[in-house]
C-alpha positions in Angstrom: -205.1 -84.3 49.2 -201.7 -81.6 48.9 -200.0 -82.8 52.1 -199.8 -86.5 50.2 -198.9 -85.5 46.7 -195.2 -84.5 48.3 -195.2 -88.1 50.1 -197.1 -89.9 46.5 -194.2 -88.5 44.0 -191.3 -89.1 46.6 -192.4 -92.9 47.1 -193.1 -93.8 43.9 -189.0 -91.9 42.7 -187.7 -94.3 45.5 -189.8 -97.5 44.8 -189.2 -97.1 40.4 -185.7 -96.9 41.3 -185.7 -100.3 43.9 -187.8 -101.8 41.3 -185.2 -101.3 38.5 -182.5 -102.5 40.6 -184.2 -105.5 41.9 -185.3 -106.6 38.1 -181.8 -105.9 37.0 -183.2 -104.6 33.4 -183.1 -100.4 33.8 -185.2 -100.2 31.2 -187.7 -102.6 31.5 -187.8 -102.7 35.1 -188.0 -99.3 35.4 -191.0 -99.2 33.0 -192.6 -102.4 34.7 -192.1 -100.4 38.3 -193.5 -97.3 37.4 -196.5 -98.8 36.1 -197.4 -100.8 39.6 -196.0 -97.9 41.7 -198.3 -95.2 39.9 -201.2 -97.4 40.8 -199.8 -98.1 44.1 -199.5 -94.9 45.3 -203.4 -94.1 45.8 -203.0 -96.7 48.9 -202.1 -93.2 50.7 -205.8 -92.5 50.3 -207.4 -95.5 49.8 -206.5 -97.6 52.2 -204.6 -95.4 54.7 -206.8 -92.4 54.5 -210.4 -94.4 54.3 -209.2 -96.1 57.0 -209.3 -93.3 59.1 -212.5 -92.4 58.1 -215.1 -94.7 60.2 -212.9 -94.3 63.2 -213.2 -90.2 63.1 -217.0 -90.9 64.7 -215.1 -92.6 67.7 -213.1 -89.7 68.1 -215.5 -87.4 67.7 -217.9 -89.5 70.1 -220.7 -89.2 67.5 -221.0 -93.6 67.3 -224.1 -93.1 69.8 -226.0 -90.8 67.9 -225.1 -93.0 64.4 -226.5 -96.2 66.3 -229.6 -94.3 67.1 -230.1 -93.2 63.9 -232.4 -94.3 60.6 -229.6 -94.3 58.3 -227.7 -97.9 58.7 -223.9 -97.2 60.0 -222.5 -98.8 57.2 -224.1 -96.7 54.2 -222.4 -93.3 56.9 -218.7 -95.1 56.6 -218.9 -96.0 53.2 -220.1 -92.3 52.3 -216.8 -91.0 54.2 -214.9 -93.2 52.4 -215.4 -93.0 49.0 -214.0 -89.2 48.6 -210.8 -91.4 49.1 -211.3 -93.1 46.2 -211.7 -89.8 44.2 -208.7 -88.2 46.0 -206.2 -91.2 45.2 -207.3 -91.8 41.8 -206.4 -87.8 41.4 -202.9 -88.4 43.0 -202.0 -91.6 40.7 -203.0 -89.3 37.9 -200.5 -86.5 38.9 -197.7 -89.2 39.9 -198.1 -90.2 36.0 -197.5 -86.9 35.2 -194.7 -86.1 37.2 -192.7 -89.4 38.0 -193.5 -90.8 34.4 -191.9 -87.9 32.3 -188.8 -88.4 35.1 -188.4 -92.0 34.2 -190.4 -92.9 30.8 -191.3 -90.6 28.4 -194.4 -89.0 27.4 -195.3 -91.8 25.0 -196.1 -94.4 28.6 -197.4 -91.2 30.3 -199.8 -90.8 27.3 -200.7 -94.4 27.5 -201.4 -94.8 30.8 -203.1 -91.2 31.1 -205.5 -92.9 28.5 -206.4 -95.7 30.7 -207.6 -93.5 33.4 -210.4 -95.5 33.7 -208.5 -98.5 34.8 -207.3 -96.6 38.0 -210.5 -95.5 39.1 -211.4 -99.1 39.3 -208.8 -99.7 41.2 -209.1 -96.9 43.4 -212.8 -98.2 43.8 -211.3 -101.9 44.6 -208.8 -100.5 47.0 -211.4 -98.1 48.7 -213.5 -101.1 49.6 -210.4 -102.7 51.5 -210.1 -99.5 53.4 -213.4 -99.5 54.2 -213.0 -102.8 55.5 -209.6 -102.0 57.8 -211.7 -98.7 59.0 -214.6 -100.7 60.2 -212.3 -103.2 62.1 -210.3 -100.0 63.6 -213.5 -98.7 65.4 -213.7 -101.8 67.3 -210.3 -100.6 69.0 -207.7 -97.9 68.6 -205.5 -99.6 65.9 -206.5 -97.3 62.7 -203.0 -96.4 62.4 -201.4 -100.1 62.7 -203.9 -101.6 60.6 -204.1 -99.0 58.0 -200.2 -99.0 57.6 -199.7 -102.7 57.7 -202.5 -103.4 55.1 -200.5 -100.6 52.9 -196.9 -102.6 53.1 -199.3 -105.9 52.3 -200.4 -104.4 49.1 -196.8 -103.2 48.1 -195.2 -106.4 49.0 -197.8 -109.2 47.7 -199.4 -106.8 45.0 -196.3 -106.6 42.4 -196.5 -103.1 42.2 -192.5 -103.4 42.9 -191.5 -106.7 40.7 -188.6 -107.8 43.5 -189.5 -111.2 43.2 -191.6 -111.3 46.8 -194.7 -112.2 44.8 -193.5 -114.9 42.9 -193.6 -117.0 45.9 -196.4 -119.3 45.4 -197.8 -118.6 48.8 -197.2 -115.0 48.0 -198.8 -115.5 44.6 -202.1 -116.5 46.0 -202.2 -114.2 48.9 -201.7 -111.1 46.6 -204.7 -112.3 45.1 -206.8 -111.4 48.1 -205.4 -107.7 47.9 -206.9 -105.1 45.7 -204.7 -103.7 43.1 -202.8 -106.9 42.2 -205.2 -107.8 39.9 -205.5 -104.4 38.3 -201.8 -103.9 37.9 -201.5 -107.3 36.1 -204.6 -106.0 33.7 -203.1 -102.3 33.8 -199.7 -104.2 32.2 -201.3 -106.8 29.7 -203.0 -104.0 28.1 -200.0 -101.9 27.8 -198.5 -104.9 26.0 -201.3 -106.1 24.1 -202.6 -108.7 25.8 -206.0 -110.1 26.7 -207.0 -108.4 30.4 -210.8 -108.5 31.0 -210.6 -111.5 33.5 -207.8 -109.8 35.1 -210.3 -106.5 35.4 -213.2 -108.9 36.5 -210.8 -110.2 39.3 -210.3 -107.5 40.4 -213.8 -106.3 40.9 -214.4 -109.4 42.5 -211.5 -108.7 45.0 -213.4 -105.4 45.8 -216.8 -106.7 46.4 -215.3 -109.2 48.2 -214.0 -106.4 50.6 -217.1 -104.4 50.3 -219.4 -107.6 51.4 -216.8 -107.9 54.6 -217.0 -104.2 55.4 -220.6 -105.2 55.5 -220.1 -107.7 57.8 -218.5 -106.2 60.0 -220.3 -103.3 60.2 -223.0 -105.2 61.3 -221.3 -107.5 63.8 -219.9 -104.4 65.3 -223.2 -102.7 65.4 -224.6 -105.4 67.3 -222.2 -106.1 69.9 -221.9 -102.1 70.8 -225.7 -102.2 71.2 -225.5 -105.4 73.3 -223.0 -104.3 75.6 -224.5 -100.7 75.8 -221.0 -99.0 74.8 -219.7 -97.2 71.4 -216.5 -95.5 72.4 -213.5 -98.5 72.6 -210.5 -97.2 74.8 
């Protein structure tokens, strides 16, 4: 975790400045960017970190005993991924405090910390996506590619940084299928005093969809490896 904090803080500073410049409104643009980026930085753990958890069994040559055991592989994979949800949540809270005081002041920091439970929801939903990517990765050796691809898809399509990319119609609907998109919108609506329940429920729904995809992929992988008689992709 501690090795990820400097990267999270530096990324947050960069993307907040980028969002402020792209919006053309320094004050509002910086605040809107900070709200989104404070959630996005958790993906260093929840997406990239969690996507690397299932492949550890492949790298450590423990997939064969895992398949032979009584505990379903899906449960083992998820058990290894959930700590990354807590880590990502803590990284976001740390970023709120450090970067928030730098760009927005104590008022916004206090408002966001009071909504830490919303960050917890997003940490869970993005970890579900990371787990799905991780199961895809054990079918080959592509966890770094897939994890980082998901990371940047979330960055571009979620509206975390209001650069205008997510305003394109296709990008808008594609972003709705990714974690954080609806959660960040719910967070921004909450801060402005608007109703946000439906957006938060949509975020939960997206997380459950990614969790279901993880389960389907884990079953396909287990069936395929049992059929072909090998577990280590190379």
